[in-house]
N, C-alpha and C positions, 0 to 999 in steps of 0.2 A: 504493500500500500504506500502511496506517496503521502507526503505530509499534509497536502491540502485536502485530503479525504479522510473521513472518519474511519477509524479502525473498526472492522466488524468483529464484535466479540460474541462468540458462540458460548452460551452457558453450558458448562459441562457438569454432568452428574457422575457419581461413582458408577462403575460398571453394573453393580447390582440394582441401583435405583434406575439407571437407564433402561435396563432390561425389563424391570417391573413396569415402568411407564409405557414402554413399547407394547408389552403384552396387554396392558390395560386398554391402550388405544385400539389394538386389533380386536379385542373382545367386544368393545363398545361398537366399533364400526361394523363388525360382522353381524352383530345383533341388529344394528341399524339397517343393514341391507334387508333383513327379513321384514322390517316394517313396511316395505313397499308391497308386500303380498298380504292376502287375507290372513287374519281378520282385520288388520289395521288398514292396509291398502292406501298408504300415502306414497304415491309413486315418486315423489321428489327425492326420497332417500336413495333410490337406485342411481340417481345422477351424481351422487357425491360420495357414496360409501366405499368406493374402491380407492379414492384418493389417499386415505390414511395408510392403506396397504402399500401403495407406491412410495409414500413418504418414508415409511419405516424401513423398507427393504432396499431402496436404491443403492445405499452404500454398505450393504451387508455382503457377506460371502454367499455363495450359492446354497450351501447347506443350511445356513441360518434362514435364508429367504424361503427355502422349501418348508421348513418348520413353521415359520410365520404365516405362510400361505395356507398351510394345513389348519392351523389354529383359526385363522380368519374364516376359512371356508366351513370349518366345523361349527363355528358359532352362527354362521348364516343358515346352514342346512339343518342343524338340530331342531330349532323351533319349527321349521318348515315341514319336517317329516315326523314331528313328535306325535302326530295322529296315529302312527304305526304302533305306538305303545298299547293301543286298544286291541291289538292282535297279540303282541308279546312285548313286555316292558323293555327288553334288551334291544329290540330291532332298531329304534331310532338312533341309539348311541353308537351302534356299529355302522349303520347306514350313513350317518353323517360323516364318519371318517372316510368311507369310500367316496362319497361325493366331494369331500374336502380335498382329496388327492388331486382332482382336476384343477382346483384353485392353487394347490401347492406347485403343480407343474407350471402354471402361469407365473407365479411369484418367482420361481427359480430363474426365469428368463429376465426379470427386471434388472438385477444388478449386472448380469453379464452384458446385456444390450447397453445398459447405461455406461459401463466402463468403455465399451468399444465404439459407441456412437456419439457420446456426449463430451468426453474428457480428452483434451490434448495430451500428448505424450508427457509433456513436462509436468502436468498436474497429476497424471497417473503415477509418475515416479515419486511424487511427493508423499508426505504423510497424510494421515486421515483428516487432520484439520484443514489442510489445503484443499482436499477434495470436497469437504463439507462446505467451505466458504465459496467455492467456485460455483457460479450460477450462470455465467455467460455462455450457455450451451449454444452450439451452432444451430441456426434455424433448420437447416436441412437434417441435422441429426435428430432434432426434436420431432420433426415430421416423420422421419423414418421410424423412430422408436414408437411413436403414437400409432401409426398405421400397421406396423408389424405386430405390435402387442395386441391391437384390436383384432387383427387377423388370427393370431394365436388363440385368443379368447373364443372366437366363433368356431374355429376348428375343434377346440376341446369340447365345446358344447355339442357340436355335431357328433363327435366320437361318443360322448355320453348318451346320445340319443339312440345308439344301436349296439354298443358293446355289451356283451352279456345279456342280450335281449333288449337292452336299452331302458333308460329312465329319463325322458325329456320333460321332467316335471319342474315347474317353476324356473325355467330358463330366464336369463336376465331380461330378455325382451318381453316375457310374459308380464313383468311388473307394470308395463305400460298399457294394460288392457283397458284402462279408462281414458287413455289418450287417443281418442277416436280418429283424429286426422292422421296422426303419425302411423298408426298400425295398418293403415291402408296400403302401406309399402309392402306388406306381406304378399300381395298379389304377385309380386315379382321375386321377392327374396325369401319368403317364408318368415317365420318368427326370428330367424337368425339376423335378418337385416335390422330389426329393431334392437337386438342385442348389440350389434355392431355400432349403431348410433349412440346408444347409452354408454358403452364402454369408451367410445371415442371422446365423448364429453368429459368423462372422468379423467382420462389421460391428459387431455388438453387443459383441463382445470387444474390438474396437479402442477404442470409446468407454469401456469399462470400464477398460482399461489406461491410456488417456490421462488419464482422471479421477484414477486412482490416482497416476499419475506427478506430476501437478501439484497435487493437493490435499494430499498427505501433508506437504509442507513447511509448510503452514498448520496442521497438526495436526487437520484435519477431513477425513474421507473421505466423499465424495459417493456415495450409493447408486447402483449401476448398474442403474436400472430397465429400460432396454431389454434388457440381457443377462438379467436375471431373467425378464422376460416371454418372451424367446426360449427360454430353458431350459425354462420351463414348457410352452411349445408343443412343444418337442422331446420331453419326457416324455410328453405326451398322445399325440403321433403314434406313438411307440414302443409305447405301450399299445394304441392302436387297431390298429396293425400286427399285433400278436400275435393280436388277435381276427379280423382279416381273414384271416390265414394259417390259423387254426384252422377258420374257416368253409370255406375252400377245400379243406382236407384232409378235411373231413367229407362232401364231396359223394359221391354214389353213383357208383361207377366200374365199368368193365368192362375186361377184359384184352385187349390186342392185342399179339401177339408179333412183334418185329422183330429180324432178324439183321443185325448190323453187321460189315462187313469193313473192317479197317484195314491197308492195306499200309504198307510203310516204303520210300518211293521218293523219289529226288531229283527236282527239278523238271525236267520234260521236255516243254515245250509243243509242240515239234515234234521229238521225239526220233528217233533212228535206228531201223531195223528191229529191231536187237538190243535196244534199250532198250524198245521197244514190247512185244516178246516177253517180256522180263523182267517188265514190269509186268503183262501178262496172266497170266503164270505165277504171280506172287505173289497176285493177286486170286483166280485160279482155285483155287489150293491152299487158301487160307483159307476160301473158300466150300465146297470139298469137305469140309474139316474140320468146318465148321459143320453141313452137311447130314448127315454121318455121325454126329455127336453127336445131332442131332435124331432120326434114324432109330433110333439105339440107345436113346434115352430113351423111345421109344414102347413098348418092351417092359417098362418099369417099371410097377408097379401105381400106380394113380391113385385113392387113396381120396377120397371126397367130403368136402368140408368144409362142414358145415351149422350154422346157428345154431338157436336154439330155435324160431324160426318157420318153419324148413324152407328158408329161402332161403340161397343160397350167400354166404359172407362173402368179400368181395373187398377186402381191405386190401393196400396195397403190400407190407408185410412178408410176408404169406402168399403173395402171388404170386411174390415173389423167392425164397422158400424152396422153392416147388414149381413152378419154371418148366416142368418137363416136362409139366405138366397142360395147358399152353396151346400148341397147335400153331403152328409158325412160319408166318407168313402173308406176310412181306415180307423180302427180303434187299436190303441197300443197300451199294453201292460209293461211294467218295468222288467228288467232282467231278474230271473229266478224269484219273482214275487211269491209264487206258490212253490214250496220246497218239495216238489214231486215232479217226476217226468210225466209229461202229458200222455205218453204212450208207455206207461209203466211196465206192464207185463211183457210186451213185445221187446222193448228196448233192453230191459234189465235181464230178461232171460238170455238174450244174446250175450250181454256183457258178462254174466256169471258163467255162461258156457265157455267163454274165451278166457276167463280168469277163475279157474276152479279153486275152491277153498277160500275165496275172498267173499266175505258176507257184507251185504249192504242193507241197512235198515230203511228200506224204501218200499213198503207195502203199497199196493195199488189202491188209489182212492177212486172208487167207482163213480163217485159223484163229480169228480173233476171234469171229465169229458162231458158228462151229462149236462152240467151247469153251463159249460162253454157253448155246447151245441144248442142249448136252449136260447142263449143270447144271439147266436148267429141266425137262428130261425126267426127270432123276434124282429131282427133287423137285417135281412139278407143282403141289402144293398152295400153293406160295409164288410170288409175283411177284418179279421182280428189277428194281431200279432202279440205273441207272448214269449217270454224267455223261459227256456226249459232245457233239460238234458235230453239228448237223443243219442242213439247208437246205430251203427250200420251192421250189415250182415256179419262182418268179421268180429263184432263185439267191441269195436273201438267206441269210446264215449266222447261226446262233444258238448260244448256249451253253445246252444243254438238259439236263434230267433225263428220261431215257428209261425208261418203265415197260414191262417186258416180261413176257410170260406164255407158258406152254407151249402150242403150237398145232401141229397137223399141218402139214407142209410144203405150201406152195402156190407152185408154180413161176411162177404168173402175178403174184404179189405179192412183191416183195423184202422188204417190211416186215410179213409176215404175223404175226410174233410181237410186234408193237407193240400194247400195250394203251392207252397214253396218253402224252402229252408235255407237259412244262411247260418253257417257254423263259424264261430269265432276263430280267427286266424292267429292273432297275436295273444298268446296266453300269458297269464301271470305266473312267473316262476315262484315255486314253493306254495302258491295258492291253488293253481290248477294243474301243475306238473312239477316234478322235481328234476332239475337239470342233471344229466348223466345217470339217472336212475336205471336206465336200461343196461348200462355197463356196470353199474355198482348198485345192485338191488337193495343193499343195506341202507343206502341213503333214503330210500322210500320208507323204510321202517322207522328210521330215526326222525325224519322231518316231514314225511308225507302226511296227507290229510285223508288217507284211506281210499284214495282214488287217483287216477292219473288220466287226464283228458288229452285228447289228440287235437292238433290244430286243424282248422278247416283248410280246404284246398286253395281257395282264392277269394278275393274281395269281389263278390258278384252281387250287383244290385238286384232287388226283388221288385217284380211288377205288382204294384199295390192298387191299380185301378186307373181308368181314364187315361190309358197310355202314359202312365206316370211310374217312374222307377225310383225306389228309395234305396239309398246307399246306407246299409245298416252297419253300425259300429256298436259292439257290445262291451260293457264295462269300461275299462280305461283305454280301449283301442282309439278313442277320440283324441288322445293326447299325442298320437303318432301321426305326423304329417303325411308319411308315405301311405298310410291306410286310406285317408281321405282322398289323396291324389289318385290312388288306384281305382277307387270307386268313381271318381269324376272321369277318369280316362275310359272307364267301362260304361259311360253314358248314364250315370245316376242323375236324377233331376233335383233331389234334395237329400240332405244327410239326416238319418234317423238314428238317434242314440238311445239305447235302452241300458240302463245302469242301475246299480243297487249299492248305495253308499251307506247302508245301515251298519256296516262294519264299524263305522266311525260316528257314533251318535253324539259324542261330546266334544267334538273338535271342529276346526274350520276346513277339514278335508273336503266336504261337499262343495264349498265355495271355491276352494283351490282347483278342484276337478273341473268345475264349471268354467272358470276363467282360462284354464289351459285349453279347453275345447273350443272356445269361440274363435280362436285364430284359424281353425279349419274352415270356417265360413268365408273368411277373407281370402285365404290362400286359393280356394276353389271357386269363390263367388257363387256358392250355393247356400240357400237358407238351411237352417238346422232345427229339427224338432227333437226335443230331449225329454224322455220319460224316465223319471227317477222315483225311487222309493223315498217317501217322507218329504222331500223338497227338491227344488231346482228342476221342476218339470216346466220347460220354457220353450218359446219360439224365438229364434235369433235370425235376423235377416242376413243378407249376403254382405253386409258391411260390418258385421259383428255387433249390431245393436239389439238389445233385448226389446222385443215388440209385443210379447204376450207371455202370460204365465198363469198357473192355476189360481194363485191367490193375488188379488188386486182389488183396489177400490178407486173411487173417483173423487176428485176435489170439486170445489164449488164451480170451477170453470168447465167441468166435464172432462178434464184430462185424466187419463188412467195413471194410477200410482202403483207400480209393481212391487210385489213382496215375494221374490222367488225363494228367499232363505227361510220363509216361514214353514215350520214343520206341521204337517197335518195331512189328513186324508181328503181328497177332493178330485175333481175332474174338470176338464176344460175342452172346448172345441177351438182348435187353432186353424186359421185360414192361411195356408202356406203360399207365399207369393212365388210360384214356380216360374222361372224364366221360360218364355215361349221358345226361344232359341238359346240353347245352352252353349256358350262360347268358352272354350277352355282357356284358362289363364296361362300366363307365361310360366308360373310356378307349377301348374298342373302338367304342362307339356315337358318342361325341362328340369324340374326338380331343383336340387340344391346346387345350381350353377354358381350362385353367390358364394357358397362355401368354398368352391374351387377358386373363385376370385380372392377370397380372404386367405386361402392357402398360398396363393401366389404373392400376396402382400407380405405374408409371414416369411416366405422363402427369400424374398428380396431383402427384407430387413436383416434377417439372420445371415444372409450371404455377405452383405456389406460389413456387418459386424465381425463375421468370421475372417474376412479378408484383412480388416484392420487389426484384429487380434493376432493374426499370423505375422503381419509386418512388425507389430510391436514386439512380439516374442523374438523375432529375428533381428531386431535392432535396425530395421530398414527406415525408420523415421528418425533415427539418431543422426544429427547433422555431421558428426564425426565419422560416421560409417563410410561415407564416400571418400573422405580424405585418407582413412586407414586403408581402404581398398586401393587407392591410387599409389600410396607409398609401398604397399605390398607388391603391387604389380611392377613398379619400377625396380624394387629389390630383386624380384625374380628375373626380370629382364636383364639386369646387370650381371646376375650370377650366370645367366645363360651365355652372355657374351664372353665371360671368362672361360 
């Protein structure tokens, strides 16, 4: 420092106190990240919570950075997966470590990239105080580090979405589920594009704050060009997002009426006979109410709504106001609402024949099919979909969505009322199957649930009526973008989710599940009907907006106030705005191309950093290297002449 400038004094703590303070910062900021997700859902925290991790790890060694990243990630993911305690109290504590490893890998890269992209050789050779005081990082180095780290973050999220069957739950971009304009970007990038923007602002914000912290004592503030550039990018993306949403909402649509039944039942995977009867009674009663309302509404006059050119106007608002104009075509029950196979004898006799010695407490409920068939007969215009276990001729057992229709009894066919079946493709590990159990049967005995399901063959939409196809997603298949993409590519008209979150009655898991699923509507530009047990039975349009749900009320101005989280038993008729012409989005057609782009950014940054690390390690940036080389060459030449 020259005499005309103030000496920057860095307060130093003892190593023990310094470490304690850093750990405290990481714990608080990691917990702060979870505040961006349900039940708190303050998305602002996602834009700033990575900054402390960067600040603490920049000047650490790689091993320390890995540990710090693991701790930060653990504190983020533990509250987010704490609902798993309702299955087993140990699961969230172990699972948070696994998820934290991805953040640890991200943190490892911070000090290595920082040393090689930000610090001149002279500073790198100095002591720790010199590196800590130095803040005049090259602008190109800052941009390289920001974009390569952002690319690394997205690549790690993408790996997390498929490795070991995948867990793309509460990705960074999901925190912005309420930022309606920004998330429209998913039409092109998937949820990873939102993650990229959020981590980009965190990284640029870090360099801005660090420059402010160290430049102010000198009386000169260095302009934060990376942050300004990233903010301009954010503004542009929000503006473009509004245009994308407007374009999606202006598409020509037609109405398809779906009735959703929402029971309020505790979890009963293999419940007793009385519990099965209770579940059947609850679903049957709500369906009866739905059908009676539909039959009563038929008697209401249905005036035509026409525009100047004589064509019917089909806006979502008008369809909502005059639901009775659109006959009910499909009734949906949640996943495994009744804990019995609809075709109990036929299915389970096959399963037990293929698995001798395995006993299943699944006696046939004779009244199950009788009650359902009575409903179909009462209102034959609509098909009925329910979640149940099915089995094929080989005895393989599936978690299926069974589509039923009214048919005349055929004593030669036990399944005469079956119209179609979709079997779940992406199964829950340890919940529906035990990984590697076929090779190590002892695993099934240790951690299995007494059954092992097989995955369905493909994501095949079901024809639900009026030339309309529903892309069915069972349980948590709706958090996997590839599943919705496959259904869209196979010509589905809308997404239909049947799920049962009764495993988690005392946590925010149902809301977390819901916010993760709405991104599928934007990625594919298809509306979504969601039928859940207890809550979150909703209709979401193709821009990710909640447009209807089972429980709602109206304010004084007549606007609907939705209450999707309210637990209870009920039913609702949803008018699904199905696009007349389904145009596949960029993301549907090309998938995770944006992740490839992020991978290229990551490779570019790491390549530059690796090249500089190599030159530094070999002294190629040392100004005396060239002179020493010249002297050596002259010496060797003179020796050669002799």
